[in-house]
Structure formats: C-alpha cells, structure tokens
C-alpha positions as CSV (number, residue, x, y, z in Angstrom):
1,M,18.5,-28.0,-0.4
2,K,17.5,-26.2,-3.6
3,K,20.3,-25.3,-5.9
4,F,20.3,-22.2,-8.0
5,N,22.9,-20.1,-9.8
6,V,25.1,-23.2,-10.3
7,S,26.7,-21.9,-13.4
8,I,27.7,-18.7,-11.7
9,G,29.2,-20.7,-8.9
10,K,31.2,-22.8,-11.3
11,L,32.5,-19.7,-13.1
12,V,33.6,-18.1,-9.8
13,R,35.3,-21.4,-8.7
14,K,37.1,-21.8,-12.0
15,A,38.4,-18.2,-11.8
16,R,39.3,-18.5,-8.2
17,V,41.4,-21.6,-8.8
18,K,43.0,-20.1,-11.9
19,N,44.1,-17.1,-9.7
20,N,45.5,-19.5,-7.0
21,L,43.1,-18.2,-4.4
22,T,41.6,-20.3,-1.6
23,Q,38.0,-19.7,-0.7
24,Q,39.2,-18.1,2.5
25,E,41.4,-15.6,0.6
26,L,38.6,-14.7,-1.8
27,A,36.2,-14.3,1.1
28,N,38.7,-12.0,2.9
29,R,39.3,-9.9,-0.3
30,L,35.6,-9.5,-0.7
31,G,35.3,-8.3,2.9
32,Y,34.0,-11.4,4.6
33,E,35.6,-13.5,7.3
34,S,33.9,-16.8,6.7
35,V,35.0,-19.3,4.0
36,Q,31.4,-20.5,4.0
37,F,30.4,-17.3,2.3
38,V,32.3,-18.4,-0.9
39,S,31.6,-22.1,-0.5
40,L,27.9,-21.6,-0.5
41,F,27.6,-19.7,-3.8
42,E,30.3,-21.8,-5.5
43,R,28.2,-24.9,-4.8
44,G,25.0,-23.1,-5.9
45,H,23.4,-23.0,-2.4
46,S,23.2,-19.2,-2.2
47,K,23.2,-16.2,-4.5
48,V,26.2,-14.0,-5.1
49,P,25.3,-10.7,-3.4
50,H,24.9,-7.9,-6.0
51,I,27.0,-5.6,-3.9
52,I,30.2,-7.7,-4.5
53,I,29.8,-8.4,-8.2
54,G,32.1,-5.5,-9.2
55,K,34.7,-6.6,-6.7
56,M,34.6,-10.2,-8.0
57,V,35.2,-8.9,-11.6
58,V,38.3,-7.1,-10.5
59,I,39.7,-9.7,-8.0
60,L,39.1,-12.7,-10.3
61,G,39.8,-11.0,-13.6
62,L,36.4,-12.0,-14.9
63,N,35.1,-10.9,-18.2
64,E,32.6,-8.3,-17.1
65,K,30.1,-8.8,-19.9
66,K,30.1,-12.6,-19.7
67,F,29.7,-12.5,-15.9
68,F,26.9,-9.9,-16.1
69,D,25.1,-11.8,-18.8
70,L,25.3,-15.0,-16.9
71,I,23.9,-13.4,-13.7
72,V,21.1,-11.8,-15.7
73,K,20.3,-15.1,-17.4
74,E,20.2,-17.1,-14.1
75,Y,18.2,-14.5,-12.2
76,K,15.8,-14.1,-15.1
77,K,14.9,-17.8,-14.8
78,E,14.1,-17.3,-11.1
79,L,12.2,-14.1,-11.7
80,V,10.1,-15.6,-14.4
81,A,9.2,-18.6,-12.2
82,T,8.3,-16.3,-9.3
83,L,6.2,-14.1,-11.6
84,N,4.3,-17.1,-13.0
85,A,3.7,-18.6,-9.5
86,G,2.3,-15.2,-8.4
87,K,0.0,-15.0,-11.4
88,T,-1.1,-18.6,-10.9
89,S,-1.9,-18.0,-7.3
90,M,-4.3,-15.2,-8.3
91,L,-6.2,-17.5,-10.7
92,V,-7.1,-20.0,-8.0
93,K,-9.7,-18.4,-5.9
94,P,-9.6,-19.4,-2.3
95,R,-12.8,-20.9,-0.9
96,V,-14.3,-18.6,1.6
97,K,-17.0,-19.9,3.9
98,T,-19.9,-17.6,3.9
99,P,-21.9,-17.3,7.2
100,K,-25.2,-19.1,7.2
101,K,-28.1,-16.7,6.9
102,N,-30.6,-16.6,9.6
103,N,-33.9,-17.6,8.0
104,T,-35.9,-15.7,10.6
105,N,-37.3,-12.6,8.9
106,V,-37.9,-9.8,11.4
107,T,-40.8,-7.6,10.7
108,P,-41.9,-4.5,12.6
109,E,-44.7,-6.6,14.1
110,S,-42.5,-9.4,15.2
111,A,-39.7,-7.3,16.6
112,Q,-39.6,-7.4,20.4
113,E,-38.8,-4.3,22.3
114,P,-35.7,-4.4,24.5
115,E,-36.4,-5.3,28.2
116,G,-37.1,-2.2,30.2
117,F,-38.1,-0.2,27.2
118,Q,-41.1,2.0,27.8
119,D,-43.1,3.7,25.1
120,A,-43.4,7.4,25.7
121,A,-46.9,7.5,24.3
C-alpha cells in the first residue's frame, strides 16, 4: 500500500499521545465512530480530511501555522507529481490504427446502379 502524508500522521500521533488520547477518543471527538479512521492517517495510509483540520488544531492543541504548512508541503508534492504525470501523458501520442483505404477508385463510368433502379429517360 502506498504511503503518503507520513509526516502529518506522525505529528498527529505525537500530539494525540501528548494529550493522553486514544485513537478511539480522537476519532469520537472528530465525529467518527471507527478507530480505523485515525489509525489510517497516523500510519500514512490515508489523507487527513480537510474538513477536520480545524477540529484537530483545537482538540490536539496543534500549532496552526506549523500544521497548515506541513499539510501544504505534503499535498504540494502529490499535486506536482500528478500535474507532471498528466503533462507527460499528453506528450506520448497514442497509436491510432487508421483504416485501410480501399484502392478501388470509383468513377462515374464504373459505378453500378442500385438493383431495381430505372432511369427515367
């Protein structure tokens, strides 16, 4: 499993332990029932949802600027990688098979009239 935002997870875990909170207690205070919610981002297996960042600052007594700067730094790495991958994918042109051309040239003289067609003349 790909790990990302490990430094954010370490910071959250350190603050949670310092505040004598279990993962379950932190999850509950953040409005979640599952301890897995906290466990996943503390271990770097998921992102911290943006909607709870403010709550985390208050509950864990985090330095707001330090926490914000860390999140921006981590997400910037991911965004730059995604941006570069998108640009690279546009540089590689996919091979498209073109249909083979029919070498039979149809001229007015060689064209056949549809069956049942009667000339009005």
